[in-house]
Each structure stands twice: as C-alpha cells, then as structure tokens.
C-alpha positions in Angstrom: -29.4 -0.6 8.6 -26.8 -2.8 10.3 -27.5 -5.6 7.9 -27.2 -3.3 4.9 -24.0 -1.5 5.9 -21.6 -4.5 5.2 -22.8 -4.7 1.6 -21.1 -1.3 0.9 -17.7 -2.8 1.7 -18.2 -5.3 -1.1 -19.9 -3.0 -3.6 -17.2 -0.3 -3.2 -14.3 -2.7 -2.7 -11.0 -0.9 -3.5 -10.4 -3.2 -6.5 -13.3 -1.5 -8.4 -12.2 2.1 -7.8 -9.7 2.7 -10.6 -12.2 1.5 -13.2 -14.9 3.7 -11.6 -12.5 6.7 -11.7 -11.8 6.0 -15.3 -15.5 6.1 -16.1 -15.8 9.5 -14.3 -12.8 10.7 -16.3 -14.2 9.6 -19.7 -17.6 11.1 -18.8 -16.1 14.5 -17.9 -13.7 14.5 -20.8 -16.3 13.4 -23.3 -15.5 15.8 -26.1 -11.9 14.7 -26.5 -12.4 11.0 -27.1 -14.2 8.9 -29.7 -16.2 6.0 -28.4 -13.6 3.4 -29.5 -10.9 5.1 -27.5 -13.1 5.4 -24.5 -13.8 1.6 -24.6 -10.1 0.9 -25.2 -9.0 3.0 -22.2 -11.7 1.6 -19.9 -10.9 -2.0 -20.8 -7.1 -1.4 -20.3 -7.6 0.0 -16.8 -10.2 -2.7 -16.0 -7.9 -5.5 -17.1 -4.9 -4.2 -15.3 -6.5 -3.0 -12.0 -9.4 -5.4 -11.7 -9.1 -8.6 -13.7 -5.4 -9.3 -13.1 -5.6 -8.5 -9.3 -8.7 -10.8 -9.1 -6.7 -13.6 -10.7 -3.8 -13.0 -8.3 -6.3 -13.1 -5.4 -7.6 -16.5 -6.6 -4.1 -17.8 -6.9 -3.1 -16.5 -3.4 -6.3 -17.9 -1.9 -5.7 -21.3 -3.5 -2.2 -21.4 -2.1 -3.4 -20.4 1.4 -1.7 -16.9 1.4 -5.1 -15.1 1.7 -8.2 -16.2 3.4 -10.9 -13.6 2.4 -11.4 -10.9 -0.2 -11.1 -8.2 2.6 -7.6 -9.3 3.5 -7.8 -8.3 7.1 -4.5 -9.6 8.3 -1.4 -7.4 8.0 0.8 -10.3 6.8 -1.6 -11.1 4.0 -1.8 -7.6 2.6 1.8 -7.2 1.5 1.8 -9.3 -1.7 -1.4 -7.8 -3.1 -0.2 -4.3 -2.5 3.2 -4.9 -4.1 1.5 -6.5 -7.1 -0.9 -3.5 -7.3 2.1 -1.1 -7.3 3.7 -2.9 -10.2 0.5 -2.9 -12.2 -0.1 0.8 -11.6 3.5 1.6 -12.7 2.8 -0.5 -15.9 -0.3 1.6 -16.6 1.2 5.0 -16.1 4.4 4.2 -18.0 2.9 2.3 -21.0 -0.8 3.1 -21.4 -2.3 6.0 -19.4 0.5 8.4 -20.2 0.8 12.0 -19.1 0.7 13.5 -22.6 -2.6 11.8 -23.6 -4.5 11.3 -20.4 -2.9 13.7 -17.9 -5.8 13.8 -15.3 -6.2 10.0 -15.2 -2.4 9.6 -15.2 -2.1 11.8 -12.0 -5.0 10.0 -10.4 -3.2 6.6 -10.9 0.1 8.2 -9.7 -1.7 9.4 -6.6 -3.1 5.9 -6.1 0.5 4.5 -6.4 1.7 6.9 -3.7 -1.2 5.9 -1.5 -0.5 2.2 -2.0 3.2 2.7 -1.2 2.3 4.6 2.0 -0.1 1.8 3.0 2.7 -0.8 2.3 5.2 1.1 4.4 2.6 1.0 7.3 2.4 -2.7 6.9 6.1 -3.1 7.4 5.7 -1.0 10.6 3.1 -3.5 11.8 0.2 -1.1 11.3 -2.5 -0.8 8.7 -4.8 1.7 7.1 -8.2 1.1 5.7 -7.8 0.4 2.0 -11.5 1.1 1.5 -11.1 4.6 2.9 -8.0 5.1 0.8 -9.9 4.2 -2.3 -13.1 6.2 -1.7 -11.3 9.3 -0.5 -9.0 9.3 -3.5 -11.8 9.1 -6.0 -13.8 11.8 -4.1 -10.9 14.3 -4.5 -10.4 13.2 -8.1 -14.0 13.9 -9.1 -14.0 17.2 -7.3 -10.8 18.1 -9.3 -12.4 17.0 -12.6 -15.4 19.1 -11.8 -13.2 22.2 -11.3 -10.9 21.4 -14.2 -13.6 20.9 -16.8 -15.9 23.5 -15.1 -18.8 21.0 -14.9 -21.5 21.2 -12.2 -21.3 17.9 -10.3 -23.1 18.6 -7.0 -25.0 15.3 -7.1 -21.9 13.1 -7.9 -19.7 14.9 -5.3 -22.4 14.9 -2.6 -22.9 11.1 -3.1 -19.2 10.5 -2.9 -18.8 12.5 0.3 -21.8 10.6 1.7 -20.2 7.3 0.6 -17.1 8.2 2.6 -19.2 8.2 5.7 -21.2 5.1 4.8 -18.1 3.0 3.9 -16.4 4.1 7.2 -19.5 3.0 9.1 -19.5 -0.3 7.1 -15.9 -1.1 8.1 -16.7 -0.3 11.7 -19.8 -2.4 11.6 -17.8 -5.3 10.3 -15.1 -4.8 13.0 -12.6 -4.5 10.2 -10.8 -1.4 11.4 -10.4 1.0 14.3 -11.4 4.7 14.0 -7.7 5.5 13.8 -7.2 3.1 10.8 -10.1 4.7 9.0 -8.8 8.3 9.5 -5.3 7.2 8.4 -6.8 5.5 5.3 -8.8 8.6 4.5 -5.7 10.9 4.8 -3.5 8.5 2.8 -6.0 8.4 0.0 -6.9 12.1 -0.1 -3.6 13.9 0.5 -1.6 12.5 -2.5 -4.6 13.4 -4.8 -4.8 16.9 -3.3 -1.0 17.4 -3.8 -1.1 16.2 -7.4 -4.1 18.4 -8.2 -1.7 21.3 -8.4 0.0 19.6 -11.4 -3.2 19.3 -13.6 -5.8 21.7 -12.4 
C-alpha cells in the first residue's frame, strides 16, 4: 500500500481538478446543454486551467524557478499560484459566466478564493496542502450539485470522501506535508465552496 499511495498525488494533482469538476457539472446538468456546448466548455476550462499552467510549469522548470511538479518549496509556489489566480479570473469574467453557468462559475470563484488564501499563507512563510484544497473543494461542489439537481450520487460522493483520506495519506507518505498543513488545506478548499453554496443552491 505504501508503494501505491504516492501515485494518488500524481493522479489527483490539483492541476486536474477544475477539468474534473467541469465534467461533473456537465454530467449533472445534462439536459441544459447540447453536446457541442459541453465539448466547448470542457475544452475552455481544460486549456485555461490545465494546458496553460502545464506550459508555465515547463517554462519555470527550464529557468530553474521550479524543481518538481509537486512544488514543495514555499518560494517556488508563489508564481504558479499568482498565474492560477489570473487564469481563473479570466475564466469567470469572459467564459464561465454567472448567467450561463452559475454553478461552475461559483466553483471557480471558490477556487480563486482558496488560491488567494493559500497565496497569503505563503507570504506568511507557511503553506497549505494544494492537493487537499483541490480534493475538498470538488467534494463539496459535487455534494452541492447532487442537492441542487436532486440527483442520487452516493457512489460519487462516497468515493470523493474516501479520496480525501487517501490523498491526505499519500501526502504524508511522501513527507510532503505535516498534519497541520493537510487540515489547513482541507479547510481552505472546503469553506469557500460551502459559503458560496448559499448563492446557487
């Protein structure tokens, strides 16, 4: 099991979570979108939150500003998080707007709030687990979607809750975080999503 646990940190890397959340959103909101719009929305989110950050990572690594994809050092996390903030702002202002995609809009807005909180911690010489921020935020989002669209999602939600524990164990196994950093990450990811649920449930 100890050999398997680290793989979850890569499979559920925070960079994949916005695209995964978008898939959940399009699945739950199936009746309101034609297939062409689903593909368009998914690719928009994927390009802005996955492809562009991956290219930025390669650039930063080539220039020696980042050493690994896990970005363990506090000093190396600032630029990627700042870039992420700008990309999320671009999405919520230009593409995933509140009038057309309100649920996904508020998920991304919650993600922006979580990223800003994580960034503030960095300037205070502290860090939160970005993995826990990501997995806790999508867990709350999927629970909210299930309630909002009145869809039974026991299996999805149970798997996500289980993944919170597995990913936390993975980060501990890799000596990437302390217990405190995992708890802080969980709270930073979940609380903004919970607060914003009040605006779209």
